PyMOL Python script that loads the backbone (N, CA, C, O; Angstrom):
from pymol import cmd

cmd.read_pdbstr("""\
ATOM      1  N   UNK A   1      38.245 -16.789   9.705  1.00  0.00           N
ATOM      2  CA  UNK A   1      38.363 -15.760  10.736  1.00  0.00           C
ATOM      3  C   UNK A   1      38.071 -14.411  10.093  1.00  0.00           C
ATOM      4  O   UNK A   1      38.685 -14.026   9.098  1.00  0.00           O
ATOM      5  N   UNK A   2      37.138 -13.722  10.677  1.00  0.00           N
ATOM      6  CA  UNK A   2      36.767 -12.407  10.163  1.00  0.00           C
ATOM      7  C   UNK A   2      37.364 -11.342  11.086  1.00  0.00           C
ATOM      8  O   UNK A   2      37.193 -11.387  12.304  1.00  0.00           O
ATOM      9  N   UNK A   3      38.054 -10.402  10.487  1.00  0.00           N
ATOM     10  CA  UNK A   3      38.598  -9.313  11.290  1.00  0.00           C
ATOM     11  C   UNK A   3      38.025  -8.015  10.767  1.00  0.00           C
ATOM     12  O   UNK A   3      37.644  -7.911   9.601  1.00  0.00           O
ATOM     13  N   UNK A   4      37.971  -7.041  11.631  1.00  0.00           N
ATOM     14  CA  UNK A   4      37.450  -5.750  11.223  1.00  0.00           C
ATOM     15  C   UNK A   4      38.212  -4.655  11.935  1.00  0.00           C
ATOM     16  O   UNK A   4      38.806  -4.865  12.992  1.00  0.00           O
ATOM     17  N   UNK A   5      38.180  -3.486  11.332  1.00  0.00           N
ATOM     18  CA  UNK A   5      38.890  -2.333  11.858  1.00  0.00           C
ATOM     19  C   UNK A   5      37.929  -1.471  12.674  1.00  0.00           C
ATOM     20  O   UNK A   5      36.796  -1.226  12.260  1.00  0.00           O
ATOM     21  N   UNK A   6      38.386  -1.023  13.817  1.00  0.00           N
ATOM     22  CA  UNK A   6      37.621  -0.082  14.632  1.00  0.00           C
ATOM     23  C   UNK A   6      38.332   1.261  14.554  1.00  0.00           C
ATOM     24  O   UNK A   6      39.541   1.354  14.770  1.00  0.00           O
ATOM     25  N   UNK A   7      37.568   2.294  14.245  1.00  0.00           N
ATOM     26  CA  UNK A   7      38.129   3.641  14.136  1.00  0.00           C
ATOM     27  C   UNK A   7      37.844   4.387  15.428  1.00  0.00           C
ATOM     28  O   UNK A   7      36.713   4.415  15.913  1.00  0.00           O
ATOM     29  N   UNK A   8      38.890   4.988  15.974  1.00  0.00           N
ATOM     30  CA  UNK A   8      38.786   5.724  17.232  1.00  0.00           C
ATOM     31  C   UNK A   8      38.654   7.200  16.896  1.00  0.00           C
ATOM     32  O   UNK A   8      39.476   7.759  16.170  1.00  0.00           O
ATOM     33  N   UNK A   9      37.608   7.828  17.435  1.00  0.00           N
ATOM     34  CA  UNK A   9      37.302   9.221  17.127  1.00  0.00           C
ATOM     35  C   UNK A   9      37.396  10.038  18.409  1.00  0.00           C
ATOM     36  O   UNK A   9      36.738   9.740  19.406  1.00  0.00           O
ATOM     37  N   UNK A  10      38.219  11.067  18.361  1.00  0.00           N
ATOM     38  CA  UNK A  10      38.347  11.993  19.484  1.00  0.00           C
ATOM     39  C   UNK A  10      37.351  13.122  19.246  1.00  0.00           C
ATOM     40  O   UNK A  10      37.423  13.808  18.226  1.00  0.00           O
ATOM     41  N   UNK A  11      36.416  13.320  20.185  1.00  0.00           N
ATOM     42  CA  UNK A  11      35.395  14.354  20.052  1.00  0.00           C
ATOM     43  C   UNK A  11      35.682  15.447  21.078  1.00  0.00           C
ATOM     44  O   UNK A  11      35.958  15.163  22.244  1.00  0.00           O
ATOM     45  N   UNK A  12      35.611  16.699  20.628  1.00  0.00           N
ATOM     46  CA  UNK A  12      35.812  17.842  21.527  1.00  0.00           C
ATOM     47  C   UNK A  12      34.669  18.824  21.346  1.00  0.00           C
ATOM     48  O   UNK A  12      34.385  19.273  20.236  1.00  0.00           O
ATOM     49  N   UNK A  13      34.016  19.152  22.455  1.00  0.00           N
ATOM     50  CA  UNK A  13      32.966  20.166  22.448  1.00  0.00           C
ATOM     51  C   UNK A  13      33.210  21.052  23.660  1.00  0.00           C
ATOM     52  O   UNK A  13      33.072  20.610  24.800  1.00  0.00           O
ATOM     53  N   UNK A  14      33.573  22.300  23.409  1.00  0.00           N
ATOM     54  CA  UNK A  14      33.896  23.199  24.523  1.00  0.00           C
ATOM     55  C   UNK A  14      35.022  22.612  25.348  1.00  0.00           C
ATOM     56  O   UNK A  14      36.082  22.286  24.814  1.00  0.00           O
ATOM     57  N   UNK A  15      34.799  22.474  26.648  1.00  0.00           N
ATOM     58  CA  UNK A  15      35.810  21.907  27.533  1.00  0.00           C
ATOM     59  C   UNK A  15      35.721  20.384  27.647  1.00  0.00           C
ATOM     60  O   UNK A  15      36.543  19.758  28.316  1.00  0.00           O
ATOM     61  N   UNK A  16      34.737  19.801  27.003  1.00  0.00           N
ATOM     62  CA  UNK A  16      34.527  18.353  27.075  1.00  0.00           C
ATOM     63  C   UNK A  16      35.282  17.641  25.950  1.00  0.00           C
ATOM     64  O   UNK A  16      35.269  18.085  24.802  1.00  0.00           O
ATOM     65  N   UNK A  17      35.939  16.530  26.297  1.00  0.00           N
ATOM     66  CA  UNK A  17      36.604  15.687  25.310  1.00  0.00           C
ATOM     67  C   UNK A  17      36.318  14.237  25.657  1.00  0.00           C
ATOM     68  O   UNK A  17      36.321  13.853  26.827  1.00  0.00           O
ATOM     69  N   UNK A  18      36.068  13.435  24.624  1.00  0.00           N
ATOM     70  CA  UNK A  18      35.853  12.018  24.839  1.00  0.00           C
ATOM     71  C   UNK A  18      36.183  11.262  23.563  1.00  0.00           C
ATOM     72  O   UNK A  18      36.412  11.859  22.511  1.00  0.00           O
ATOM     73  N   UNK A  19      36.203   9.951  23.670  1.00  0.00           N
ATOM     74  CA  UNK A  19      36.541   9.089  22.549  1.00  0.00           C
ATOM     75  C   UNK A  19      35.373   8.163  22.254  1.00  0.00           C
ATOM     76  O   UNK A  19      34.752   7.623  23.169  1.00  0.00           O
ATOM     77  N   UNK A  20      35.078   7.984  20.973  1.00  0.00           N
ATOM     78  CA  UNK A  20      34.094   6.991  20.559  1.00  0.00           C
ATOM     79  C   UNK A  20      34.775   6.057  19.561  1.00  0.00           C
ATOM     80  O   UNK A  20      35.726   6.441  18.880  1.00  0.00           O
ATOM     81  N   UNK A  21      34.275   4.833  19.488  1.00  0.00           N
ATOM     82  CA  UNK A  21      34.852   3.834  18.588  1.00  0.00           C
ATOM     83  C   UNK A  21      33.749   3.277  17.697  1.00  0.00           C
ATOM     84  O   UNK A  21      32.679   2.894  18.169  1.00  0.00           O
ATOM     85  N   UNK A  22      34.033   3.241  16.399  1.00  0.00           N
ATOM     86  CA  UNK A  22      33.050   2.726  15.449  1.00  0.00           C
ATOM     87  C   UNK A  22      33.733   1.945  14.336  1.00  0.00           C
ATOM     88  O   UNK A  22      34.863   2.243  13.949  1.00  0.00           O
ATOM     89  N   UNK A  23      33.031   0.949  13.835  1.00  0.00           N
ATOM     90  CA  UNK A  23      33.450   0.215  12.647  1.00  0.00           C
ATOM     91  C   UNK A  23      32.986   0.999  11.423  1.00  0.00           C
ATOM     92  O   UNK A  23      32.137   1.883  11.530  1.00  0.00           O
ATOM     93  N   UNK A  24      33.544   0.672  10.270  1.00  0.00           N
ATOM     94  CA  UNK A  24      33.111   1.339   9.041  1.00  0.00           C
ATOM     95  C   UNK A  24      31.612   1.128   8.819  1.00  0.00           C
ATOM     96  O   UNK A  24      30.919   2.032   8.352  1.00  0.00           O
ATOM     97  N   UNK A  25      31.115  -0.063   9.155  1.00  0.00           N
ATOM     98  CA  UNK A  25      29.683  -0.342   8.957  1.00  0.00           C
ATOM     99  C   UNK A  25      28.812   0.608   9.776  1.00  0.00           C
ATOM    100  O   UNK A  25      27.697   0.924   9.362  1.00  0.00           O
ATOM    101  N   UNK A  26      29.297   1.070  10.930  1.00  0.00           N
ATOM    102  CA  UNK A  26      28.558   2.052  11.733  1.00  0.00           C
ATOM    103  C   UNK A  26      28.479   3.386  10.987  1.00  0.00           C
ATOM    104  O   UNK A  26      27.435   4.037  10.963  1.00  0.00           O
ATOM    105  N   UNK A  27      29.605   3.781  10.375  1.00  0.00           N
ATOM    106  CA  UNK A  27      29.605   5.006   9.575  1.00  0.00           C
ATOM    107  C   UNK A  27      28.625   4.866   8.416  1.00  0.00           C
ATOM    108  O   UNK A  27      27.887   5.799   8.100  1.00  0.00           O
ATOM    109  N   UNK A  28      28.625   3.689   7.784  1.00  0.00           N
ATOM    110  CA  UNK A  28      27.731   3.453   6.653  1.00  0.00           C
ATOM    111  C   UNK A  28      26.270   3.568   7.092  1.00  0.00           C
ATOM    112  O   UNK A  28      25.466   4.191   6.398  1.00  0.00           O
ATOM    113  N   UNK A  29      25.921   2.980   8.226  1.00  0.00           N
ATOM    114  CA  UNK A  29      24.545   3.054   8.739  1.00  0.00           C
ATOM    115  C   UNK A  29      24.166   4.503   9.039  1.00  0.00           C
ATOM    116  O   UNK A  29      23.073   4.946   8.685  1.00  0.00           O
ATOM    117  N   UNK A  30      25.061   5.237   9.685  1.00  0.00           N
ATOM    118  CA  UNK A  30      24.831   6.650   9.968  1.00  0.00           C
ATOM    119  C   UNK A  30      24.573   7.395   8.666  1.00  0.00           C
ATOM    120  O   UNK A  30      23.620   8.167   8.558  1.00  0.00           O
ATOM    121  N   UNK A  31      25.423   7.159   7.690  1.00  0.00           N
ATOM    122  CA  UNK A  31      25.330   7.862   6.415  1.00  0.00           C
ATOM    123  C   UNK A  31      23.999   7.582   5.713  1.00  0.00           C
ATOM    124  O   UNK A  31      23.359   8.494   5.190  1.00  0.00           O
ATOM    125  N   UNK A  32      23.596   6.322   5.707  1.00  0.00           N
ATOM    126  CA  UNK A  32      22.315   5.964   5.076  1.00  0.00           C
ATOM    127  C   UNK A  32      21.160   6.735   5.714  1.00  0.00           C
ATOM    128  O   UNK A  32      20.273   7.219   5.011  1.00  0.00           O
ATOM    129  N   UNK A  33      21.167   6.848   7.036  1.00  0.00           N
ATOM    130  CA  UNK A  33      20.099   7.578   7.731  1.00  0.00           C
ATOM    131  C   UNK A  33      20.149   9.067   7.388  1.00  0.00           C
ATOM    132  O   UNK A  33      19.110   9.689   7.167  1.00  0.00           O
ATOM    133  N   UNK A  34      21.351   9.634   7.344  1.00  0.00           N
ATOM    134  CA  UNK A  34      21.475  11.055   7.031  1.00  0.00           C
ATOM    135  C   UNK A  34      21.091  11.352   5.581  1.00  0.00           C
ATOM    136  O   UNK A  34      20.513  12.400   5.294  1.00  0.00           O
ATOM    137  N   UNK A  35      21.406  10.445   4.681  1.00  0.00           N
ATOM    138  CA  UNK A  35      21.026  10.630   3.277  1.00  0.00           C
ATOM    139  C   UNK A  35      19.501  10.653   3.157  1.00  0.00           C
ATOM    140  O   UNK A  35      18.946  11.499   2.456  1.00  0.00           O
ATOM    141  N   UNK A  36      18.826   9.730   3.835  1.00  0.00           N
ATOM    142  CA  UNK A  36      17.373   9.662   3.712  1.00  0.00           C
ATOM    143  C   UNK A  36      16.662  10.748   4.522  1.00  0.00           C
ATOM    144  O   UNK A  36      15.667  11.305   4.059  1.00  0.00           O
ATOM    145  N   UNK A  37      17.159  11.056   5.726  1.00  0.00           N
ATOM    146  CA  UNK A  37      16.468  12.021   6.591  1.00  0.00           C
ATOM    147  C   UNK A  37      16.861  13.472   6.332  1.00  0.00           C
ATOM    148  O   UNK A  37      16.023  14.370   6.410  1.00  0.00           O
ATOM    149  N   UNK A  38      18.137  13.700   6.023  1.00  0.00           N
ATOM    150  CA  UNK A  38      18.645  15.083   5.933  1.00  0.00           C
ATOM    151  C   UNK A  38      19.161  15.450   4.551  1.00  0.00           C
ATOM    152  O   UNK A  38      19.709  16.534   4.352  1.00  0.00           O
ATOM    153  N   UNK A  39      18.982  14.537   3.591  1.00  0.00           N
ATOM    154  CA  UNK A  39      19.380  14.792   2.199  1.00  0.00           C
ATOM    155  C   UNK A  39      20.868  15.112   2.058  1.00  0.00           C
ATOM    156  O   UNK A  39      21.252  15.967   1.259  1.00  0.00           O
ATOM    157  N   UNK A  40      21.705  14.422   2.840  1.00  0.00           N
ATOM    158  CA  UNK A  40      23.157  14.560   2.733  1.00  0.00           C
ATOM    159  C   UNK A  40      23.594  13.942   1.404  1.00  0.00           C
ATOM    160  O   UNK A  40      22.999  12.967   0.946  1.00  0.00           O
ATOM    161  N   UNK A  41      24.617  14.499   0.797  1.00  0.00           N
ATOM    162  CA  UNK A  41      25.170  13.977  -0.451  1.00  0.00           C
ATOM    163  C   UNK A  41      25.589  12.519  -0.245  1.00  0.00           C
ATOM    164  O   UNK A  41      26.418  12.222   0.616  1.00  0.00           O
ATOM    165  N   UNK A  42      25.018  11.622  -1.029  1.00  0.00           N
ATOM    166  CA  UNK A  42      25.312  10.192  -0.840  1.00  0.00           C
ATOM    167  C   UNK A  42      26.759   9.842  -1.132  1.00  0.00           C
ATOM    168  O   UNK A  42      27.224   8.782  -0.713  1.00  0.00           O
ATOM    169  N   UNK A  43      27.491  10.705  -1.843  1.00  0.00           N
ATOM    170  CA  UNK A  43      28.899  10.446  -2.168  1.00  0.00           C
ATOM    171  C   UNK A  43      29.866  11.002  -1.123  1.00  0.00           C
ATOM    172  O   UNK A  43      31.082  10.906  -1.295  1.00  0.00           O
ATOM    173  N   UNK A  44      29.341  11.578  -0.049  1.00  0.00           N
ATOM    174  CA  UNK A  44      30.191  12.197   0.967  1.00  0.00           C
ATOM    175  C   UNK A  44      31.011  11.168   1.756  1.00  0.00           C
ATOM    176  O   UNK A  44      32.152  11.435   2.134  1.00  0.00           O
ATOM    177  N   UNK A  45      30.424   9.998   1.999  1.00  0.00           N
ATOM    178  CA  UNK A  45      31.125   8.963   2.774  1.00  0.00           C
ATOM    179  C   UNK A  45      32.182   8.291   1.907  1.00  0.00           C
ATOM    180  O   UNK A  45      31.892   7.904   0.775  1.00  0.00           O
ATOM    181  N   UNK A  46      33.415   8.143   2.423  1.00  0.00           N
ATOM    182  CA  UNK A  46      34.440   7.414   1.656  1.00  0.00           C
ATOM    183  C   UNK A  46      33.932   6.013   1.320  1.00  0.00           C
ATOM    184  O   UNK A  46      33.247   5.395   2.135  1.00  0.00           O
ATOM    185  N   UNK A  47      34.258   5.506   0.127  1.00  0.00           N
ATOM    186  CA  UNK A  47      33.738   4.198  -0.285  1.00  0.00           C
ATOM    187  C   UNK A  47      34.318   3.046   0.532  1.00  0.00           C
ATOM    188  O   UNK A  47      35.410   3.130   1.094  1.00  0.00           O
ATOM    189  N   UNK A  48      33.546   1.982   0.569  1.00  0.00           N
ATOM    190  CA  UNK A  48      34.011   0.764   1.221  1.00  0.00           C
ATOM    191  C   UNK A  48      34.996   0.068   0.289  1.00  0.00           C
ATOM    192  O   UNK A  48      34.749  -0.064  -0.910  1.00  0.00           O
ATOM    193  N   UNK A  49      36.098  -0.367   0.847  1.00  0.00           N
ATOM    194  CA  UNK A  49      37.103  -1.061   0.039  1.00  0.00           C
ATOM    195  C   UNK A  49      37.238  -2.482   0.558  1.00  0.00           C
ATOM    196  O   UNK A  49      37.226  -2.718   1.766  1.00  0.00           O
ATOM    197  N   UNK A  50      37.363  -3.410  -0.350  1.00  0.00           N
ATOM    198  CA  UNK A  50      37.454  -4.821   0.033  1.00  0.00           C
ATOM    199  C   UNK A  50      38.904  -5.295   0.058  1.00  0.00           C
ATOM    200  O   UNK A  50      39.351  -5.876   1.047  1.00  0.00           O
ATOM    201  N   UNK A  51      39.636  -5.051  -1.024  1.00  0.00           N
ATOM    202  CA  UNK A  51      41.000  -5.564  -1.158  1.00  0.00           C
ATOM    203  C   UNK A  51      41.957  -4.775  -0.267  1.00  0.00           C
ATOM    204  O   UNK A  51      42.023  -3.549  -0.353  1.00  0.00           O
ATOM    205  N   UNK A  52      42.685  -5.467   0.570  1.00  0.00           N
ATOM    206  CA  UNK A  52      43.673  -4.820   1.433  1.00  0.00           C
ATOM    207  C   UNK A  52      43.069  -3.941   2.493  1.00  0.00           C
ATOM    208  O   UNK A  52      43.705  -2.994   2.955  1.00  0.00           O
ATOM    209  N   UNK A  53      41.823  -4.247   2.894  1.00  0.00           N
ATOM    210  CA  UNK A  53      41.107  -3.344   3.796  1.00  0.00           C
ATOM    211  C   UNK A  53      41.766  -3.180   5.163  1.00  0.00           C
ATOM    212  O   UNK A  53      41.513  -2.193   5.853  1.00  0.00           O
ATOM    213  N   UNK A  54      42.598  -4.120   5.556  1.00  0.00           N
ATOM    214  CA  UNK A  54      43.251  -4.010   6.858  1.00  0.00           C
ATOM    215  C   UNK A  54      44.723  -3.612   6.760  1.00  0.00           C
ATOM    216  O   UNK A  54      45.443  -3.653   7.757  1.00  0.00           O
ATOM    217  N   UNK A  55      45.176  -3.226   5.559  1.00  0.00           N
ATOM    218  CA  UNK A  55      46.565  -2.787   5.444  1.00  0.00           C
ATOM    219  C   UNK A  55      46.721  -1.468   6.194  1.00  0.00           C
ATOM    220  O   UNK A  55      45.811  -0.640   6.220  1.00  0.00           O
ATOM    221  N   UNK A  56      47.872  -1.294   6.793  1.00  0.00           N
ATOM    222  CA  UNK A  56      48.101  -0.110   7.636  1.00  0.00           C
ATOM    223  C   UNK A  56      47.876   1.187   6.866  1.00  0.00           C
ATOM    224  O   UNK A  56      47.258   2.114   7.390  1.00  0.00           O
ATOM    225  N   UNK A  57      48.367   1.268   5.634  1.00  0.00           N
ATOM    226  CA  UNK A  57      48.229   2.501   4.868  1.00  0.00           C
ATOM    227  C   UNK A  57      46.767   2.791   4.545  1.00  0.00           C
ATOM    228  O   UNK A  57      46.342   3.945   4.590  1.00  0.00           O
ATOM    229  N   UNK A  58      45.991   1.755   4.219  1.00  0.00           N
ATOM    230  CA  UNK A  58      44.579   1.968   3.922  1.00  0.00           C
ATOM    231  C   UNK A  58      43.818   2.382   5.177  1.00  0.00           C
ATOM    232  O   UNK A  58      42.968   3.270   5.121  1.00  0.00           O
ATOM    233  N   UNK A  59      44.112   1.756   6.290  1.00  0.00           N
ATOM    234  CA  UNK A  59      43.451   2.097   7.549  1.00  0.00           C
ATOM    235  C   UNK A  59      43.732   3.558   7.904  1.00  0.00           C
ATOM    236  O   UNK A  59      42.820   4.286   8.296  1.00  0.00           O
ATOM    237  N   UNK A  60      44.976   3.987   7.771  1.00  0.00           N
ATOM    238  CA  UNK A  60      45.328   5.376   8.087  1.00  0.00           C
ATOM    239  C   UNK A  60      44.635   6.351   7.134  1.00  0.00           C
ATOM    240  O   UNK A  60      44.146   7.401   7.553  1.00  0.00           O
ATOM    241  N   UNK A  61      44.598   5.993   5.848  1.00  0.00           N
ATOM    242  CA  UNK A  61      43.937   6.842   4.850  1.00  0.00           C
ATOM    243  C   UNK A  61      42.440   6.943   5.145  1.00  0.00           C
ATOM    244  O   UNK A  61      41.869   8.033   5.112  1.00  0.00           O
ATOM    245  N   UNK A  62      41.816   5.817   5.430  1.00  0.00           N
ATOM    246  CA  UNK A  62      40.380   5.836   5.724  1.00  0.00           C
ATOM    247  C   UNK A  62      40.102   6.595   7.016  1.00  0.00           C
ATOM    248  O   UNK A  62      39.098   7.302   7.104  1.00  0.00           O
ATOM    249  N   UNK A  63      40.966   6.466   8.018  1.00  0.00           N
ATOM    250  CA  UNK A  63      40.793   7.201   9.268  1.00  0.00           C
ATOM    251  C   UNK A  63      40.712   8.701   8.974  1.00  0.00           C
ATOM    252  O   UNK A  63      39.842   9.396   9.500  1.00  0.00           O
ATOM    253  N   UNK A  64      41.615   9.191   8.138  1.00  0.00           N
ATOM    254  CA  UNK A  64      41.619  10.612   7.773  1.00  0.00           C
ATOM    255  C   UNK A  64      40.362  10.977   6.990  1.00  0.00           C
ATOM    256  O   UNK A  64      39.763  12.025   7.227  1.00  0.00           O
ATOM    257  N   UNK A  65      39.967  10.119   6.065  1.00  0.00           N
ATOM    258  CA  UNK A  65      38.760  10.378   5.271  1.00  0.00           C
ATOM    259  C   UNK A  65      37.512  10.410   6.143  1.00  0.00           C
ATOM    260  O   UNK A  65      36.629  11.241   5.933  1.00  0.00           O
ATOM    261  N   UNK A  66      37.433   9.521   7.109  1.00  0.00           N
ATOM    262  CA  UNK A  66      36.272   9.497   8.001  1.00  0.00           C
ATOM    263  C   UNK A  66      36.266  10.720   8.915  1.00  0.00           C
ATOM    264  O   UNK A  66      35.205  11.235   9.267  1.00  0.00           O
ATOM    265  N   UNK A  67      37.450  11.179   9.295  1.00  0.00           N
ATOM    266  CA  UNK A  67      37.552  12.393  10.101  1.00  0.00           C
ATOM    267  C   UNK A  67      37.022  13.591   9.301  1.00  0.00           C
ATOM    268  O   UNK A  67      36.258  14.402   9.822  1.00  0.00           O
ATOM    269  N   UNK A  68      37.430  13.691   8.048  1.00  0.00           N
ATOM    270  CA  UNK A  68      36.937  14.765   7.181  1.00  0.00           C
ATOM    271  C   UNK A  68      35.421  14.647   7.009  1.00  0.00           C
ATOM    272  O   UNK A  68      34.714  15.655   7.020  1.00  0.00           O
ATOM    273  N   UNK A  69      34.932  13.443   6.855  1.00  0.00           N
ATOM    274  CA  UNK A  69      33.495  13.194   6.722  1.00  0.00           C
ATOM    275  C   UNK A  69      32.742  13.753   7.925  1.00  0.00           C
ATOM    276  O   UNK A  69      31.760  14.477   7.761  1.00  0.00           O
ATOM    277  N   UNK A  70      33.197  13.420   9.130  1.00  0.00           N
ATOM    278  CA  UNK A  70      32.518  13.898  10.336  1.00  0.00           C
ATOM    279  C   UNK A  70      32.619  15.419  10.465  1.00  0.00           C
ATOM    280  O   UNK A  70      31.647  16.077  10.838  1.00  0.00           O
ATOM    281  N   UNK A  71      33.775  15.968  10.162  1.00  0.00           N
ATOM    282  CA  UNK A  71      33.933  17.426  10.233  1.00  0.00           C
ATOM    283  C   UNK A  71      32.993  18.121   9.245  1.00  0.00           C
ATOM    284  O   UNK A  71      32.408  19.159   9.555  1.00  0.00           O
ATOM    285  N   UNK A  72      32.858  17.541   8.063  1.00  0.00           N
ATOM    286  CA  UNK A  72      31.953  18.098   7.054  1.00  0.00           C
ATOM    287  C   UNK A  72      30.515  18.070   7.558  1.00  0.00           C
ATOM    288  O   UNK A  72      29.773  19.034   7.370  1.00  0.00           O
ATOM    289  N   UNK A  73      30.119  16.973   8.196  1.00  0.00           N
ATOM    290  CA  UNK A  73      28.761  16.883   8.742  1.00  0.00           C
ATOM    291  C   UNK A  73      28.528  17.948   9.807  1.00  0.00           C
ATOM    292  O   UNK A  73      27.472  18.579   9.843  1.00  0.00           O
ATOM    293  N   UNK A  74      29.514  18.143  10.668  1.00  0.00           N
ATOM    294  CA  UNK A  74      29.346  19.124  11.744  1.00  0.00           C
ATOM    295  C   UNK A  74      29.290  20.544  11.199  1.00  0.00           C
ATOM    296  O   UNK A  74      28.628  21.399  11.787  1.00  0.00           O
ATOM    297  N   UNK A  75      29.973  20.815  10.086  1.00  0.00           N
ATOM    298  CA  UNK A  75      29.881  22.129   9.443  1.00  0.00           C
ATOM    299  C   UNK A  75      28.483  22.315   8.836  1.00  0.00           C
ATOM    300  O   UNK A  75      27.937  23.418   8.856  1.00  0.00           O
ATOM    301  N   UNK A  76      27.910  21.237   8.298  1.00  0.00           N
ATOM    302  CA  UNK A  76      26.573  21.310   7.699  1.00  0.00           C
ATOM    303  C   UNK A  76      25.496  21.562   8.745  1.00  0.00           C
ATOM    304  O   UNK A  76      24.445  22.120   8.430  1.00  0.00           O
ATOM    305  N   UNK A  77      25.744  21.159   9.973  1.00  0.00           N
ATOM    306  CA  UNK A  77      24.765  21.316  11.047  1.00  0.00           C
ATOM    307  C   UNK A  77      25.406  22.080  12.207  1.00  0.00           C
ATOM    308  O   UNK A  77      25.630  21.509  13.274  1.00  0.00           O
ATOM    309  N   UNK A  78      25.707  23.388  12.000  1.00  0.00           N
ATOM    310  CA  UNK A  78      26.480  24.132  13.002  1.00  0.00           C
ATOM    311  C   UNK A  78      25.752  24.379  14.319  1.00  0.00           C
ATOM    312  O   UNK A  78      26.395  24.506  15.361  1.00  0.00           O
ATOM    313  N   UNK A  79      24.433  24.449  14.292  1.00  0.00           N
ATOM    314  CA  UNK A  79      23.701  24.774  15.518  1.00  0.00           C
ATOM    315  C   UNK A  79      23.272  23.511  16.256  1.00  0.00           C
ATOM    316  O   UNK A  79      23.587  23.334  17.433  1.00  0.00           O
ATOM    317  N   UNK A  80      22.564  22.648  15.569  1.00  0.00           N
ATOM    318  CA  UNK A  80      22.077  21.418  16.182  1.00  0.00           C
ATOM    319  C   UNK A  80      22.333  20.247  15.252  1.00  0.00           C
ATOM    320  O   UNK A  80      21.815  20.205  14.136  1.00  0.00           O
ATOM    321  N   UNK A  81      23.126  19.307  15.711  1.00  0.00           N
ATOM    322  CA  UNK A  81      23.387  18.106  14.922  1.00  0.00           C
ATOM    323  C   UNK A  81      22.132  17.238  14.923  1.00  0.00           C
ATOM    324  O   UNK A  81      21.418  17.193  15.925  1.00  0.00           O
ATOM    325  N   UNK A  82      21.849  16.547  13.817  1.00  0.00           N
ATOM    326  CA  UNK A  82      20.719  15.605  13.807  1.00  0.00           C
ATOM    327  C   UNK A  82      20.890  14.570  14.915  1.00  0.00           C
ATOM    328  O   UNK A  82      22.010  14.220  15.286  1.00  0.00           O
ATOM    329  N   UNK A  83      19.772  14.090  15.434  1.00  0.00           N
ATOM    330  CA  UNK A  83      19.799  13.149  16.556  1.00  0.00           C
ATOM    331  C   UNK A  83      20.672  11.931  16.254  1.00  0.00           C
ATOM    332  O   UNK A  83      21.420  11.477  17.120  1.00  0.00           O
ATOM    333  N   UNK A  84      20.583  11.400  15.035  1.00  0.00           N
ATOM    334  CA  UNK A  84      21.362  10.207  14.682  1.00  0.00           C
ATOM    335  C   UNK A  84      22.870  10.503  14.741  1.00  0.00           C
ATOM    336  O   UNK A  84      23.645   9.639  15.150  1.00  0.00           O
ATOM    337  N   UNK A  85      23.287  11.689  14.348  1.00  0.00           N
ATOM    338  CA  UNK A  85      24.702  12.079  14.420  1.00  0.00           C
ATOM    339  C   UNK A  85      25.115  12.324  15.873  1.00  0.00           C
ATOM    340  O   UNK A  85      26.201  11.919  16.288  1.00  0.00           O
ATOM    341  N   UNK A  86      24.265  12.976  16.629  1.00  0.00           N
ATOM    342  CA  UNK A  86      24.559  13.222  18.051  1.00  0.00           C
ATOM    343  C   UNK A  86      24.760  11.918  18.811  1.00  0.00           C
ATOM    344  O   UNK A  86      25.672  11.806  19.631  1.00  0.00           O
ATOM    345  N   UNK A  87      23.912  10.936  18.540  1.00  0.00           N
ATOM    346  CA  UNK A  87      24.036   9.644  19.220  1.00  0.00           C
ATOM    347  C   UNK A  87      25.301   8.912  18.759  1.00  0.00           C
ATOM    348  O   UNK A  87      25.975   8.269  19.563  1.00  0.00           O
ATOM    349  N   UNK A  88      25.618   9.011  17.473  1.00  0.00           N
ATOM    350  CA  UNK A  88      26.823   8.385  16.924  1.00  0.00           C
ATOM    351  C   UNK A  88      28.068   8.914  17.638  1.00  0.00           C
ATOM    352  O   UNK A  88      28.999   8.158  17.914  1.00  0.00           O
ATOM    353  N   UNK A  89      28.079  10.207  17.934  1.00  0.00           N
ATOM    354  CA  UNK A  89      29.223  10.845  18.595  1.00  0.00           C
ATOM    355  C   UNK A  89      29.085  10.868  20.116  1.00  0.00           C
ATOM    356  O   UNK A  89      29.930  11.426  20.816  1.00  0.00           O
ATOM    357  N   UNK A  90      28.012  10.257  20.618  1.00  0.00           N
ATOM    358  CA  UNK A  90      27.773  10.133  22.073  1.00  0.00           C
ATOM    359  C   UNK A  90      27.592  11.480  22.769  1.00  0.00           C
ATOM    360  O   UNK A  90      27.931  11.612  23.945  1.00  0.00           O
ATOM    361  N   UNK A  91      27.064  12.482  22.062  1.00  0.00           N
ATOM    362  CA  UNK A  91      26.819  13.784  22.686  1.00  0.00           C
ATOM    363  C   UNK A  91      25.931  13.641  23.920  1.00  0.00           C
ATOM    364  O   UNK A  91      26.135  14.330  24.920  1.00  0.00           O
ATOM    365  N   UNK A  92      24.956  12.753  23.848  1.00  0.00           N
ATOM    366  CA  UNK A  92      23.992  12.584  24.938  1.00  0.00           C
ATOM    367  C   UNK A  92      24.655  12.155  26.238  1.00  0.00           C
ATOM    368  O   UNK A  92      24.070  12.342  27.304  1.00  0.00           O
ATOM    369  N   UNK A  93      25.836  11.595  26.188  1.00  0.00           N
ATOM    370  CA  UNK A  93      26.527  11.147  27.396  1.00  0.00           C
ATOM    371  C   UNK A  93      27.386  12.241  28.025  1.00  0.00           C
ATOM    372  O   UNK A  93      27.696  12.183  29.215  1.00  0.00           O
ATOM    373  N   UNK A  94      27.771  13.242  27.223  1.00  0.00           N
ATOM    374  CA  UNK A  94      28.766  14.188  27.701  1.00  0.00           C
ATOM    375  C   UNK A  94      28.333  15.650  27.688  1.00  0.00           C
ATOM    376  O   UNK A  94      28.875  16.456  28.444  1.00  0.00           O
ATOM    377  N   UNK A  95      27.378  16.004  26.852  1.00  0.00           N
ATOM    378  CA  UNK A  95      26.990  17.403  26.720  1.00  0.00           C
ATOM    379  C   UNK A  95      25.526  17.519  27.142  1.00  0.00           C
ATOM    380  O   UNK A  95      24.655  16.808  26.641  1.00  0.00           O
ATOM    381  N   UNK A  96      25.285  18.428  28.067  1.00  0.00           N
ATOM    382  CA  UNK A  96      23.898  18.593  28.523  1.00  0.00           C
ATOM    383  C   UNK A  96      23.380  19.963  28.174  1.00  0.00           C
ATOM    384  O   UNK A  96      22.232  20.285  28.478  1.00  0.00           O
TER     385      UNK A  96
END
""", "prot")
cmd.dss("prot")
cmd.show_as("cartoon", "prot")
cmd.util.cbc("prot")
cmd.orient("prot")
């Protein structure tokens, strides 16, 4: 039986708020694209951990690390987020 963690992300833009859900592998895919397309620091994404990956403390720690990761990306792109990041955060569904 394979289990995986889904991270819930609360996104706020102006008066709009919504939630997106992603697995760590989604963050990894996003990061790979940003590293190749936008020259993002490859060490910015928290590392993948195998042992105890579903323990409550690790999940909470990674949730915070992924939140910092996304905030850092948004600071790097203050005017226009790259298309891959915008789609990851579902901007196209909520912000026109």
